[in-house]
N, C-alpha and C positions, 0 to 999 in steps of 0.2 A: 838132676831133676829135667828132665826132656820137654821140648814143646813141640806140638805137631798142630799146625796146621790144616785146615777140614775147612777146603773151595768149598763157595756156597751162592748157588742160584738163587736168589729170592726175587719172584714173579708174583706182582700185586701187594707189594706193599705203598702204595701211593694210596690204597682204601685204607679207609676208617682201621678197620680188624687189622691189615696186617701190618701196615704203618705205629698202631699203637701197640698189641700187646705183642707180635711178632718182633719187629725192628727195633722201637724205640726200646719197649720194657723187658725186651728178651735178650736178642744178638746184641742188642749196643750195651746194654746195659752186662751184656758176661764180657764183649771187648773191654770193656771199661774196668770191669777188677781184675782182671787178667787170666781170661778164659773157666774152663770146666776143669779143674782139678781129678785128680785121680787118685785110686784108692794106691796106690807103686810112689806119687808125687808127682806126677810129670802132666803135665797140662795140655787142655783141647784146645784153641784157639782159633773162632772159627774166622775165616775170612769172605765175604759179605761182596756181591756183587748182583746190584738192582737191575733187575728188568722190567723195562715199561715199553711204554710210546712215546710217554710226552719227559723229553730229555732235558727238557728245564726244569720241568718238575722233581725227577730224578734226581738232575744235580743237587738244586736247595736241597733235598733232602737230606743226601750224605752228603754231603758239605754243613748241616745242622749238627748229624749226628755222628762225626767220623768215620765215613765210608770212603772210603780210597775211592773204588769203580761201581761204573754202571755204564749201561749198553740197554739200545732200545736193537739189536739184533740176538731176539733169544735163541735163534740155531745157531751161531759161534759160539755162543755161550756155551749149548749144550752139546758141540765137537770138540771144546778147550778140555783136556784130559784133568788137567790141572784145578775144575773144580768138581768133587764128585759128588755132590748133596744135590736135589732139587728143590724146592719148597716151591706151594704155589699158594696166593692167597686170595687169587681174581675171581672172574665167574663160575660160577658151576654147570650151565652147556657143555663152555671148553676147557672144565680139569681133566677126562677120561681121557681128551685127545690130547693136552701137554701130557698127563700120563705115563700114554700109551710112546710119545714120543721119548721122553725122559727117560724110559726105558727103555729102547733101541737102542739109548747112547749110554747104556749100562751106568745110567746116575742112581745114587741112593734116592730112597721120594721120603718128602716131609711134608702134609697138605691139611689145609684144614677140610671140615666137611660141608655138605656132605660133596662124598669123592667123585659122585656122578648123578645126573635128575636124572637116572632109571637103575634099576636091578642090573638088567642083563648088561652093562657099561661097570658096574663097579665090581662085579662079577668077571668079566673079563681082565680089569687093569688091578687086579688080584691074581690072576691065575698064574696073568701075563709075568706078573714080578716074581712069582713064586719058582717060574723056568726059569728066569732066569736068574735067577739067587742075589737078588739086590735086598738090603736090609728095610722095611717101609715103616711107617710110622704115619699116625692119622691122628690130630686135633683130638682130644676129651675134654680140655677143659674145668668140664665144672665137676670134676673128679677132683681135682686140686680146687676146691674153694674152700674156706677153712671152716665152713660152718658144715657142709657134706662130710670131711675129712674129722671132724667132732663126732657127727653123728655115725658113720661106721668105725668108730671108737667105742660109740656105747654097743651099736650091735654086736660088733667084733667078742663086747666084754656078757653077754650075757641078759644085761641087764633086760633087755624087751621081753625077753622070754621068745616063743612062739609068736611071725609077726602076724597079723590077721589082714590087715591093710596098709595101704599106701594112697596120700589124696596128697595131690600137689598142683599150687597156684602160681603160675607164672605172666606176667604181663604189665601192663599200662595204657593210658591213652595216648597213643599217638597221635599228635595234631595233621585234622587234616590240609593243612597249608594258607587255609585263608583267615583263619581267625587269626590264628599263629601259624609262624613259621614250625612244619616240621622237623623231626628231630631221626626220621630213617630214612633214607634213601627208596626214590621214589620207583625202583626195580623189588622191591620187595614188595608192591599191590599188582605187578605187572607178570603175568605171565609164560608169555614169550621172553623172559627176560628173567626165569627163575626164579619167580618171588612165593610167595605161597607162606604161611605159619604151617603147615604141617610137614613140607619139604623142608624149611631149616630147624622148628625145634623137636621133631619125634625123630631127627635123630640123634638129636644130645638125649632124648630120654631113653631112648635103647640103654644107652654104653652106663645112665645114670640107675638103670631099671636092675638089666645085663649084672652089674659089681655091686651095688650093696643090694639088691632084697630079692635075686633072683630070675632069671633068664625069661623073656619075654616069649610066650606060646601060642597067644593071638592079641588080637583089637579090634574093638569096635568104636570108631568111630564118626561126628558126626563135626564137619566141615559149615565155615559160613563167612559170609561176603557181607558184613555188617554196615560199610560206607561205601557203597557204590561209586564214588567220585571224591579221587584225592588232587589237591593238587602242586605239580613237581617243583624242581627247584627253580625254575624262572616263575616259579607264581603262575602256572598254563596250568587249567584245572583237563584232567586225565579220567580213560572210564579205570578205576580200581577193579579188574576181573579175576581174579584168587584170595584165595582167602587171608580172612586178615581174624579169625578166630578158631580153635577145635578144638571137642569135649570130647576125648579119648578116655576108653576101658580096656585097663590089660589084665589078661590071667596070668601071671609068674608060675613061672614051678616052682612046687608043695604050696600051693592053693591060698597064694596069696593074691589082692585080687586091687589092681591101683586103679587112680583113676586120676587124671592127670587135664586141668581146665588150662588153654595157651589162648589167649588173645592180646592185642593190641586195643582191640577197646574197651578197655575196662579200666575203670580209677579204681588205685589203689587204698584200702582201709586193710590190712593187713602189714606184719613187722618188716617185709621188705616185698623186691620184687618178683622173688621167688620163695615159695616156703615149701616143706613135704612135712605132711604130719604123718609118722610113724606110730599104728596102733597094737600091742603085743599083747601077748597073756599078761605080764608081769609087768607092763609099764609103756610109756608111749612117752615121744622125741617128738619136739619140732626143729625145725632146721629151715637157714635160711641164709644168706653169702658169708653172712661173717661168724655168726652164730649159731647157740647149739642147744633148748632148754628138753630138758626130762620131767616125769612124770610119773614115780610107781606106783603100782599097785596098793602100799596100802598109804598113801600122799594123795589116792582119789576121794575128789570131795565125792559124796550120796545126795544128788539132786534129785529134787520131787518136782512132777509137772506142776503146777498153780499161776495160770494165766492173767487168778484174781488180785496179784500184790506183784508188787517190784522184784526181781533177783536179788534171795539173798546174799549171794555166794558172789564174791571175785574170781571168777574161773585161772585170770591170771597169776593171781596169788600162791596159789600151791605148784607152780613151777620153779625148778632151781638150773638155771644158768650153767652148761659147762665150761667149766673153766680154758684160759688157752693156758695148754701145756710147753709150748712148742711156738718157737717160729712158726710165721706161715707167709710163707716170700709170696712173688706170682706168679699165680699154678700156672701161665703162659711158657713162663722161666724153668720152672722144675721140670715142665714135660722138656721141654726142649737140649734141659740138660740129661735126661734120664736117658734120649733118644742119642744125644754127639757120646753118652757111656757106651751104649747095645753099637754106636756105628764103632768107638773104640776095642771089644770086645771086656768090656769089661761085666755088662752084661750077657749076658748068654741066650737069653729071648729076650721078646717086646712083644707086651699084651695087646695091643693096640695099636696094630698090623693095619692092610688093606682089607683084610676079610673083618674086622672093628668096625672098620667103615663100610663096606656095606652092607654090611647090620643094622645097621644105622636108615644107610638109604632100603634097606627089605620093608623096613616097619614103617617108615615113609610112605611106601608105593600103597602097602598093604592099608593104609591110614586112609588115603587117599580111593581106592577098590571099594573098601570098607564104607564110603561116605557115597562116594555113587554108587553102589548096588544095594546099599541099606541093612548090611548082616555083619555077620562078626566074618571075620581072617585070621585061619591057623597060618603060623608062620612056620616053614618046615627047616630042618637045621641045613647052615650052610657051609662047604664043602670047597677048596681050592685043591 
């Protein structure tokens, strides 16, 4: 049994997502468990260096989670041949430029989505990586949610028959910051800082739709800025000048129609913060973050429209929950472990690369164009 060290430059892990999901629940947890075990018995042990602008914050974070190395000099880190992977979870506007520098330095790439704030940059980065022969992966975390993994099993079993439609509801009320402190950072609502729910969430919906229901072929999207004034982390009012809600319809390969509402201006009265209802000829399924329910054709009630009496049918009672048939570890960690196996050569290919990331940017850009021009936008096939 041998242990293979992988030097990992982690940029942007002082932010909420980078710190909680990528550092604490993924890399630090993998290290604490002795690395990633390969099929031949060898182990991959990540050796992270935390990179950012605030050394004091980096050192506190490193000390708390058993990381030995920090740096405020990204260029020096990229020049060090001992560190072979560059990870980025910092701001979207800077991502493409940082990925170009890492690719030029010969580093393998793993990063958050979106991979850029426009399609030209996203495709340029994907092509540079391919020409350089480096291995790359983009976070597609929602594919690893327990609810969606169960839904994928339902689909693969044939239970639904031919899928007709998908209806998604995502979001919750993000407080403006005056009555109660806001629970999302203020940059989310500033166009100049890469904010907007279309750029954020349509990248997610691209890989969810492509991988579960059919490749997205066209989109019609309406955005909205429902709350024009919000309050920042210091309690100061600012103009929220980008979209905080999106209402999008998608045409998928095979004739499936999908509609997903995404909103930070909605109060939740459903099973979870995100739910997907999939209706097919032989059955239906509803999935949230953790759970999934199904209803077969033969168990579907037969309602009759009669507004003059209280509804006699309990529509929730006719659904069965899909049981937990296996453990469902943290999805971010699962994808990290898959990427490490890809680096080690145990996996010969990796589906969620920079081209997959560019597809998400393509859909977000098309959604914004659809909103601006008030029309359907077709999505041409992307190639590198």
